[in-house]
N, CA, C and O atoms as a Tinker XYZ file with bonds, in Angstrom:
   376  protein
     1  N    254.004000  115.384000  178.383000    73     2
     2  CA   253.057000  115.156000  179.478000    64     1     3
     3  C    252.669000  116.570000  180.058000    63     2     4     5
     4  O    253.497000  117.461000  180.248000    81     3
     5  N    251.379000  116.675000  180.306000    73     3     6
     6  CA   250.893000  118.018000  180.872000    64     5     7
     7  C    251.079000  118.051000  182.334000    63     6     8     9
     8  O    250.646000  117.157000  183.060000    81     7
     9  N    251.741000  119.108000  182.778000    73     7    10
    10  CA   251.947000  119.329000  184.275000    64     9    11
    11  C    251.159000  120.606000  184.582000    63    10    12    13
    12  O    251.276000  121.633000  183.913000    81    11
    13  N    250.249000  120.460000  185.766000    73    11    14
    14  CA   249.383000  121.536000  186.288000    64    13    15
    15  C    250.388000  122.431000  186.957000    63    14    16    17
    16  O    251.338000  122.043000  187.637000    81    15
    17  N    250.026000  123.835000  186.648000    73    15    18
    18  CA   250.720000  124.821000  187.335000    64    17    19
    19  C    249.830000  125.747000  187.908000    63    18    20    21
    20  O    248.988000  126.334000  187.228000    81    19
    21  N    249.968000  125.916000  189.153000    73    19    22
    22  CA   248.873000  126.747000  190.037000    64    21    23
    23  C    248.718000  128.220000  189.443000    63    22    24    25
    24  O    247.734000  128.908000  189.714000    81    23
    25  N    249.657000  128.619000  188.693000    73    23    26
    26  CA   249.638000  129.999000  188.212000    64    25    27
    27  C    248.731000  130.025000  186.917000    63    26    28    29
    28  O    248.198000  131.067000  186.535000    81    27
    29  N    248.593000  128.862000  186.291000    73    27    30
    30  CA   247.666000  128.798000  185.039000    64    29    31
    31  C    246.352000  129.205000  185.359000    63    30    32    33
    32  O    245.802000  129.903000  184.508000    81    31
    33  N    245.734000  128.941000  186.359000    73    31    34
    34  CA   244.234000  129.057000  186.634000    64    33    35
    35  C    243.999000  130.663000  186.508000    63    34    36    37
    36  O    242.939000  131.077000  186.037000    81    35
    37  N    244.992000  131.529000  186.931000    73    35    38
    38  CA   244.868000  132.997000  186.910000    64    37    39
    39  C    244.536000  133.408000  185.356000    63    38    40    41
    40  O    243.749000  134.317000  185.092000    81    39
    41  N    245.179000  132.688000  184.418000    73    39    42
    42  CA   245.172000  132.964000  183.089000    64    41    43
    43  C    244.041000  132.421000  182.133000    63    42    44    45
    44  O    243.824000  132.819000  180.988000    81    43
    45  N    243.281000  131.320000  182.900000    73    43    46
    46  CA   242.346000  130.608000  182.171000    64    45    47
    47  C    241.013000  131.038000  182.523000    63    46    48    49
    48  O    240.788000  131.107000  183.731000    81    47
    49  N    240.034000  131.356000  181.686000    73    47    50
    50  CA   238.713000  131.557000  181.979000    64    49    51
    51  C    237.877000  131.117000  180.884000    63    50    52    53
    52  O    238.393000  130.809000  179.810000    81    51
    53  N    236.515000  131.057000  181.086000    73    51    54
    54  CA   235.769000  130.437000  180.046000    64    53    55
    55  C    235.838000  131.035000  178.778000    63    54    56    57
    56  O    235.637000  130.323000  177.794000    81    55
    57  N    236.117000  132.349000  178.629000    73    55    58
    58  CA   236.193000  132.964000  177.374000    64    57    59
    59  C    237.451000  132.695000  176.465000    63    58    60    61
    60  O    237.474000  132.749000  175.236000    81    59
    61  N    238.609000  132.362000  177.409000    73    59    62
    62  CA   239.765000  131.993000  176.664000    64    61    63
    63  C    239.553000  130.621000  176.237000    63    62    64    65
    64  O    239.937000  130.358000  175.098000    81    63
    65  N    238.933000  129.545000  177.029000    73    63    66
    66  CA   238.738000  128.341000  176.595000    64    65    67
    67  C    237.805000  128.250000  175.445000    63    66    68    69
    68  O    238.065000  127.503000  174.502000    81    67
    69  N    236.672000  129.012000  175.481000    73    67    70
    70  CA   235.721000  129.119000  174.316000    64    69    71
    71  C    236.602000  129.503000  173.025000    63    70    72    73
    72  O    236.481000  128.809000  172.015000    81    71
    73  N    237.447000  130.549000  173.040000    73    71    74
    74  CA   238.250000  130.947000  171.960000    64    73    75
    75  C    239.100000  129.802000  171.434000    63    74    76    77
    76  O    239.282000  129.554000  170.242000    81    75
    77  N    239.613000  129.114000  172.499000    73    75    78
    78  CA   240.631000  128.041000  171.934000    64    77    79
    79  C    239.777000  126.788000  171.530000    63    78    80    81
    80  O    240.316000  125.835000  170.966000    81    79
    81  N    238.554000  126.802000  171.800000    73    79    82
    82  CA   237.750000  125.695000  171.299000    64    81    83
    83  C    237.024000  126.027000  169.902000    63    82    84    85
    84  O    236.372000  125.153000  169.331000    81    83
    85  N    237.153000  127.245000  169.404000    73    83    86
    86  CA   236.786000  127.533000  168.019000    64    85    87
    87  C    237.953000  126.829000  167.003000    63    86    88    89
    88  O    239.174000  126.955000  167.087000    81    87
    89  N    237.343000  126.220000  166.236000    73    87    90
    90  CA   238.209000  125.376000  165.364000    64    89    91
    91  C    237.998000  125.716000  163.988000    63    90    92    93
    92  O    237.087000  126.492000  163.698000    81    91
    93  N    238.851000  125.145000  162.980000    73    91    94
    94  CA   238.730000  125.252000  161.592000    64    93    95
    95  C    237.664000  124.424000  160.994000    63    94    96    97
    96  O    237.294000  124.627000  159.837000    81    95
    97  N    237.075000  123.356000  161.851000    73    95    98
    98  CA   236.235000  122.380000  161.390000    64    97    99
    99  C    234.848000  122.614000  162.075000    63    98   100   101
   100  O    234.834000  122.519000  163.303000    81    99
   101  N    233.899000  122.853000  161.549000    73    99   102
   102  CA   232.454000  123.031000  162.004000    64   101   103
   103  C    232.081000  121.971000  162.848000    63   102   104   105
   104  O    231.379000  122.179000  163.837000    81   103
   105  N    232.555000  120.671000  162.496000    73   103   106
   106  CA   232.115000  119.627000  163.381000    64   105   107
   107  C    232.767000  119.664000  164.704000    63   106   108   109
   108  O    232.201000  119.193000  165.691000    81   107
   109  N    233.944000  120.212000  164.762000    73   107   110
   110  CA   234.657000  120.312000  166.160000    64   109   111
   111  C    233.954000  121.361000  166.931000    63   110   112   113
   112  O    233.621000  121.151000  168.097000    81   111
   113  N    233.696000  122.560000  166.289000    73   111   114
   114  CA   232.913000  123.594000  166.879000    64   113   115
   115  C    231.641000  123.067000  167.418000    63   114   116   117
   116  O    231.291000  123.419000  168.545000    81   115
   117  N    230.954000  122.296000  166.755000    73   115   118
   118  CA   229.489000  121.925000  167.345000    64   117   119
   119  C    229.843000  120.809000  168.333000    63   118   120   121
   120  O    228.926000  120.502000  169.095000    81   119
   121  N    230.958000  120.167000  168.461000    73   119   122
   122  CA   231.173000  119.193000  169.492000    64   121   123
   123  C    231.609000  120.065000  170.809000    63   122   124   125
   124  O    231.034000  119.900000  171.885000    81   123
   125  N    232.677000  121.011000  170.634000    73   123   126
   126  CA   233.349000  121.532000  171.868000    64   125   127
   127  C    232.633000  122.832000  172.329000    63   126   128   129
   128  O    232.669000  123.049000  173.540000    81   127
   129  N    232.032000  123.668000  171.591000    73   127   130
   130  CA   231.404000  124.903000  172.211000    64   129   131
   131  C    230.415000  124.591000  173.129000    63   130   132   133
   132  O    230.489000  125.068000  174.262000    81   131
   133  N    229.293000  123.698000  172.745000    73   131   134
   134  CA   228.210000  123.400000  173.807000    64   133   135
   135  C    228.685000  122.681000  174.969000    63   134   136   137
   136  O    228.109000  122.928000  176.029000    81   135
   137  N    229.711000  121.761000  174.971000    73   135   138
   138  CA   230.347000  121.111000  176.017000    64   137   139
   139  C    231.026000  122.236000  176.910000    63   138   140   141
   140  O    230.776000  122.287000  178.114000    81   139
   141  N    231.739000  122.980000  176.406000    73   139   142
   142  CA   232.560000  124.165000  177.184000    64   141   143
   143  C    231.486000  125.044000  177.942000    63   142   144   145
   144  O    231.627000  125.285000  179.141000    81   143
   145  N    230.419000  125.513000  177.223000    73   143   146
   146  CA   229.643000  126.415000  177.778000    64   145   147
   147  C    228.707000  125.702000  178.996000    63   146   148   149
   148  O    228.309000  126.356000  179.961000    81   147
   149  N    228.461000  124.485000  178.836000    73   147   150
   150  CA   227.660000  123.752000  179.735000    64   149   151
   151  C    228.532000  123.204000  181.005000    63   150   152   153
   152  O    228.052000  123.168000  182.138000    81   151
   153  N    229.880000  122.775000  180.699000    73   151   154
   154  CA   230.540000  122.064000  181.701000    64   153   155
   155  C    231.742000  122.767000  182.341000    63   154   156   157
   156  O    232.092000  122.480000  183.486000    81   155
   157  N    232.359000  123.666000  181.618000    73   155   158
   158  CA   233.429000  124.389000  182.231000    64   157   159
   159  C    233.415000  124.965000  183.483000    63   158   160   161
   160  O    234.463000  124.930000  184.129000    81   159
   161  N    232.417000  125.500000  183.966000    73   159   162
   162  CA   232.341000  126.030000  185.438000    64   161   163
   163  C    232.064000  125.036000  186.322000    63   162   164   165
   164  O    232.085000  125.387000  187.502000    81   163
   165  N    231.760000  123.673000  186.053000    73   163   166
   166  CA   231.504000  122.743000  186.931000    64   165   167
   167  C    232.845000  121.886000  187.160000    63   166   168   169
   168  O    232.935000  121.006000  188.015000    81   167
   169  N    233.801000  122.235000  186.344000    73   167   170
   170  CA   234.966000  121.619000  186.404000    64   169   171
   171  C    235.974000  122.052000  187.462000    63   170   172   173
   172  O    235.939000  123.225000  187.834000    81   171
   173  N    236.922000  121.163000  188.011000    73   171   174
   174  CA   237.830000  121.775000  189.014000    64   173   175
   175  C    238.880000  122.344000  188.302000    63   174   176   177
   176  O    239.087000  122.041000  187.127000    81   175
   177  N    239.588000  123.176000  188.941000    73   175   178
   178  CA   240.805000  124.056000  188.270000    64   177   179
   179  C    241.661000  123.168000  187.344000    63   178   180   181
   180  O    241.888000  123.495000  186.179000    81   179
   181  N    242.129000  122.032000  187.902000    73   179   182
   182  CA   242.929000  121.088000  187.083000    64   181   183
   183  C    242.195000  120.678000  185.883000    63   182   184   185
   184  O    242.752000  120.692000  184.785000    81   183
   185  N    240.951000  120.306000  186.032000    73   183   186
   186  CA   240.346000  119.866000  184.651000    64   185   187
   187  C    240.197000  121.039000  183.707000    63   186   188   189
   188  O    240.346000  120.838000  182.502000    81   187
   189  N    239.912000  122.256000  184.163000    73   187   190
   190  CA   239.846000  123.277000  183.286000    64   189   191
   191  C    241.199000  123.636000  182.524000    63   190   192   193
   192  O    241.208000  123.921000  181.327000    81   191
   193  N    242.241000  123.601000  183.250000    73   191   194
   194  CA   243.598000  123.774000  182.762000    64   193   195
   195  C    243.992000  122.458000  181.827000    63   194   196   197
   196  O    244.688000  122.623000  180.825000    81   195
   197  N    243.557000  121.277000  182.170000    73   195   198
   198  CA   243.716000  120.130000  181.293000    64   197   199
   199  C    242.981000  120.339000  179.890000    63   198   200   201
   200  O    243.529000  120.152000  178.804000    81   199
   201  N    241.663000  120.753000  180.070000    73   199   202
   202  CA   240.898000  120.969000  178.971000    64   201   203
   203  C    241.502000  121.933000  177.957000    63   202   204   205
   204  O    241.580000  121.725000  176.746000    81   203
   205  N    241.962000  123.125000  178.678000    73   203   206
   206  CA   242.642000  124.004000  177.626000    64   205   207
   207  C    243.940000  123.470000  177.053000    63   206   208   209
   208  O    244.189000  123.798000  175.893000    81   207
   209  N    244.726000  122.766000  177.636000    73   207   210
   210  CA   245.832000  122.109000  177.054000    64   209   211
   211  C    245.410000  121.096000  175.916000    63   210   212   213
   212  O    246.059000  121.025000  174.872000    81   211
   213  N    244.317000  120.329000  176.154000    73   211   214
   214  CA   243.791000  119.591000  175.033000    64   213   215
   215  C    243.428000  120.347000  173.933000    63   214   216   217
   216  O    243.685000  119.934000  172.802000    81   215
   217  N    242.804000  121.514000  174.135000    73   215   218
   218  CA   242.377000  122.354000  172.890000    64   217   219
   219  C    243.657000  122.941000  172.185000    63   218   220   221
   220  O    243.543000  123.552000  171.122000    81   219
   221  N    244.642000  122.785000  172.675000    73   219   222
   222  CA   245.976000  123.160000  171.894000    64   221   223
   223  C    246.496000  122.314000  170.853000    63   222   224   225
   224  O    247.427000  122.624000  170.110000    81   223
   225  N    245.801000  121.135000  170.829000    73   223   226
   226  CA   246.151000  120.043000  169.725000    64   225   227
   227  C    245.585000  120.422000  168.474000    63   226   228   229
   228  O    244.591000  121.147000  168.453000    81   227
   229  N    246.131000  119.995000  167.404000    73   227   230
   230  CA   245.689000  120.250000  166.009000    64   229   231
   231  C    244.256000  119.781000  165.798000    63   230   232   233
   232  O    243.801000  118.815000  166.410000    81   231
   233  N    243.629000  120.418000  165.007000    73   231   234
   234  CA   242.202000  119.975000  164.520000    64   233   235
   235  C    242.178000  118.493000  164.032000    63   234   236   237
   236  O    241.261000  117.766000  164.414000    81   235
   237  N    243.164000  118.012000  163.191000    73   235   238
   238  CA   243.142000  116.688000  162.620000    64   237   239
   239  C    243.303000  115.779000  163.894000    63   238   240   241
   240  O    242.609000  114.763000  163.911000    81   239
   241  N    244.067000  116.001000  164.877000    73   239   242
   242  CA   244.173000  115.101000  165.957000    64   241   243
   243  C    242.842000  115.041000  166.701000    63   242   244   245
   244  O    242.302000  113.969000  166.975000    81   243
   245  N    242.344000  116.205000  167.010000    73   243   246
   246  CA   241.110000  116.322000  167.837000    64   245   247
   247  C    239.955000  115.494000  167.019000    63   246   248   249
   248  O    239.219000  114.686000  167.587000    81   247
   249  N    239.887000  115.766000  165.725000    73   247   250
   250  CA   238.876000  115.107000  164.962000    64   249   251
   251  C    238.992000  113.693000  164.939000    63   250   252   253
   252  O    238.028000  112.957000  165.154000    81   251
   253  N    240.169000  113.274000  164.677000    73   251   254
   254  CA   240.478000  111.776000  164.814000    64   253   255
   255  C    240.211000  111.096000  166.151000    63   254   256   257
   256  O    239.841000  109.923000  166.211000    81   255
   257  N    240.398000  111.821000  167.163000    73   255   258
   258  CA   240.022000  111.328000  168.529000    64   257   259
   259  C    238.572000  111.174000  168.706000    63   258   260   261
   260  O    238.149000  110.159000  169.260000    81   259
   261  N    237.806000  112.045000  168.306000    73   259   262
   262  CA   236.319000  112.014000  168.352000    64   261   263
   263  C    235.701000  110.943000  167.344000    63   262   264   265
   264  O    234.702000  110.292000  167.651000    81   263
   265  N    236.338000  110.805000  166.157000    73   263   266
   266  CA   235.827000  109.804000  165.200000    64   265   267
   267  C    236.281000  108.384000  165.594000    63   266   268   269
   268  O    235.716000  107.404000  165.109000    81   267
   269  N    237.225000  108.276000  166.409000    73   267   270
   270  CA   237.953000  106.926000  166.692000    64   269   271
   271  C    238.985000  106.535000  165.686000    63   270   272   273
   272  O    239.495000  105.416000  165.737000    81   271
   273  N    239.312000  107.397000  164.784000    73   271   274
   274  CA   240.391000  106.873000  163.804000    64   273   275
   275  C    241.783000  107.138000  164.333000    63   274   276   277
   276  O    242.776000  106.739000  163.724000    81   275
   277  N    241.856000  107.834000  165.501000    73   275   278
   278  CA   243.258000  108.114000  166.123000    64   277   279
   279  C    243.129000  107.629000  167.602000    63   278   280   281
   280  O    242.099000  107.818000  168.250000    81   279
   281  N    244.121000  107.056000  168.052000    73   279   282
   282  CA   244.123000  106.590000  169.550000    64   281   283
   283  C    244.394000  107.814000  170.362000    63   282   284   285
   284  O    245.319000  108.595000  170.136000    81   283
   285  N    243.537000  107.919000  171.305000    73   283   286
   286  CA   243.489000  109.118000  172.331000    64   285   287
   287  C    244.614000  108.901000  173.240000    63   286   288   289
   288  O    244.651000  107.802000  173.792000    81   287
   289  N    245.576000  109.782000  173.508000    73   287   290
   290  CA   246.616000  109.648000  174.380000    64   289   291
   291  C    245.797000  109.738000  175.799000    63   290   292   293
   292  O    244.849000  110.492000  176.020000    81   291
   293  N    246.389000  108.780000  176.726000    73   291   294
   294  CA   245.888000  108.477000  178.066000    64   293   295
   295  C    245.481000  109.738000  178.825000    63   294   296   297
   296  O    244.446000  109.784000  179.490000    81   295
   297  N    246.354000  110.788000  178.701000    73   295   298
   298  CA   246.109000  111.968000  179.469000    64   297   299
   299  C    244.751000  112.816000  179.065000    63   298   300   301
   300  O    244.200000  113.618000  179.819000    81   299
   301  N    244.323000  112.487000  177.747000    73   299   302
   302  CA   243.271000  113.010000  177.306000    64   301   303
   303  C    241.982000  112.243000  177.069000    63   302   304   305
   304  O    240.957000  112.729000  176.591000    81   303
   305  N    242.146000  111.073000  177.432000    73   303   306
   306  CA   240.978000  110.010000  177.323000    64   305   307
   307  C    239.780000  110.558000  178.078000    63   306   308   309
   308  O    238.684000  110.510000  177.518000    81   307
   309  N    239.882000  111.059000  179.260000    73   307   310
   310  CA   238.736000  111.502000  180.185000    64   309   311
   311  C    238.059000  112.580000  179.312000    63   310   312   313
   312  O    236.856000  112.474000  179.076000    81   311
   313  N    238.748000  113.574000  178.840000    73   311   314
   314  CA   238.063000  114.723000  178.155000    64   313   315
   315  C    237.275000  114.185000  176.911000    63   314   316   317
   316  O    236.113000  114.558000  176.744000    81   315
   317  N    237.871000  113.324000  176.039000    73   315   318
   318  CA   237.292000  112.892000  174.976000    64   317   319
   319  C    235.899000  112.062000  175.312000    63   318   320   321
   320  O    234.834000  112.184000  174.707000    81   319
   321  N    236.151000  111.270000  176.325000    73   319   322
   322  CA   234.845000  110.517000  176.827000    64   321   323
   323  C    233.750000  111.474000  177.480000    63   322   324   325
   324  O    232.560000  111.192000  177.334000    81   323
   325  N    234.131000  112.584000  178.186000    73   323   326
   326  CA   233.160000  113.409000  178.738000    64   325   327
   327  C    232.487000  114.198000  177.549000    63   326   328   329
   328  O    231.270000  114.378000  177.611000    81   327
   329  N    233.141000  114.642000  176.555000    73   327   330
   330  CA   232.588000  115.381000  175.476000    64   329   331
   331  C    231.531000  114.424000  174.847000    63   330   332   333
   332  O    230.385000  114.838000  174.675000    81   331
   333  N    231.891000  113.132000  174.490000    73   331   334
   334  CA   231.052000  112.246000  173.755000    64   333   335
   335  C    229.806000  111.852000  174.705000    63   334   336   337
   336  O    228.694000  111.638000  174.223000    81   335
   337  N    230.052000  111.777000  175.992000    73   335   338
   338  CA   228.993000  111.298000  176.884000    64   337   339
   339  C    227.941000  112.475000  176.957000    63   338   340   341
   340  O    226.726000  112.279000  176.962000    81   339
   341  N    228.633000  113.913000  177.020000    73   339   342
   342  CA   227.670000  115.035000  176.984000    64   341   343
   343  C    226.735000  115.089000  175.748000    63   342   344   345
   344  O    225.549000  115.393000  175.881000    81   343
   345  N    227.231000  114.818000  174.655000    73   343   346
   346  CA   226.438000  114.838000  173.574000    64   345   347
   347  C    225.522000  113.781000  173.450000    63   346   348   349
   348  O    224.432000  113.990000  172.919000    81   347
   349  N    225.891000  112.450000  173.959000    73   347   350
   350  CA   224.879000  111.371000  174.032000    64   349   351
   351  C    223.870000  111.660000  174.898000    63   350   352   353
   352  O    222.761000  111.294000  174.508000    81   351
   353  N    223.920000  112.282000  176.102000    73   351   354
   354  CA   222.951000  112.732000  176.816000    64   353   355
   355  C    222.071000  113.727000  176.196000    63   354   356   357
   356  O    220.853000  113.659000  176.359000    81   355
   357  N    222.666000  114.724000  175.437000    73   355   358
   358  CA   221.833000  115.812000  174.822000    64   357   359
   359  C    220.960000  115.137000  173.801000    63   358   360   361
   360  O    219.804000  115.511000  173.601000    81   359
   361  N    221.483000  114.205000  173.199000    73   359   362
   362  CA   220.467000  113.399000  172.119000    64   361   363
   363  C    219.350000  112.769000  172.760000    63   362   364   365
   364  O    218.221000  112.795000  172.270000    81   363
   365  N    219.661000  112.147000  173.952000    73   363   366
   366  CA   218.522000  111.429000  174.610000    64   365   367
   367  C    217.407000  112.366000  175.086000    63   366   368   369
   368  O    216.273000  111.925000  175.273000    81   367
   369  N    217.722000  113.688000  175.288000    73   367   370
   370  CA   216.738000  114.588000  175.722000    64   369   371
   371  C    215.814000  115.076000  174.520000    63   370   372   373
   372  O    214.798000  115.727000  174.764000    81   371
   373  N    216.150000  114.779000  173.332000    73   371   374
   374  CA   215.278000  114.984000  172.177000    64   373   375
   375  C    214.430000  114.020000  171.755000    63   374   376
   376  O    213.706000  114.219000  170.779000    81   375
């Protein structure tokens, strides 16, 4: 389980999170990078650190979460939902 540490914020910025969001799967890159660029600075420090922890998971796990083929752990459910909602809203604007 992820525990928020106040010292983590000092080490996490958008560039570090964007780098962690670069994946081996183009599909994940297309999901994560626009979300991070748009939403990261709107997040609380806790949410930013939590997102960074989420991005430490394996590509296969993350891809399975977004496809719905793997059960999302409770602590990451909000992140997966936010990313999917972000892209659903983006589609509505086109």
